[in-house]
N, C-alpha and C positions, 0 to 999 in steps of 0.2 A: 586529376581526381585529389583529393584534397580528403584528407580520414575526417569521417561524421565523427560530433561528442558527444555525448552520454549526456545531458540533462541534469544538471548538478544536484536541483530541488526535488526531482524524480528517483535522481538515483539514495537520495536521503528518506525518503516515505518510502519507496518499492523496496520488494527482496524478489527474486525471480527462484523461485525453484530448482531442484534437480529434472523434472517433470516438465519443466518450462510453463508451471502456471508461475501468476501473478497476488504476491498477500499481500498486506497492507497491516497497517491499529489503526484502528477504530476510534473516532473521533469521541466530545463527550469523555475527558475519565483524567479532564486535570484541575478543575475547580468546583466548584457548591456538589457534591459530596454524598453533604450530610444529607439531601433530601433526594437523592439516587436509593434504592435498594438496593442490600446488598448484592443478590443474587445478578441483577445491571449491571453491579461494578464489576464480578465477577471475570462476566460474560463482558463487556469491554475492556476488557486487558486480554484479552487473545486475539491472533489474528486475523485476516478475515480474505476470502479471495476478490479481487477484483472484480465488479460486475461486467455481462458483456458488454453493455452499452460502455464502458471505462477504456476498455480492454487493446481496444485498437492504439486511442491517443494516446494509453502509457509504451502499446511500444512501438510504437514514432522515435518514441523517447529514447529507448537502451535501442541503439543501430545492431551493435555486435550482440546481442543477446537469445537472436530467435532464428 
């Protein structure tokens, strides 16, 4: 049986923490920032956990992390 490959696009976008949680960077922080409030931009800069609905799909892209 050949080794399973990690999805390289997912590897660049998601990180698995020591507690096996999956975190990602929030969207909408790259451009058109003038109309967004400072509080919103500040919160968009923080990491967020992957939603429960997407967790199964992301876990499938990381065959050796779980």
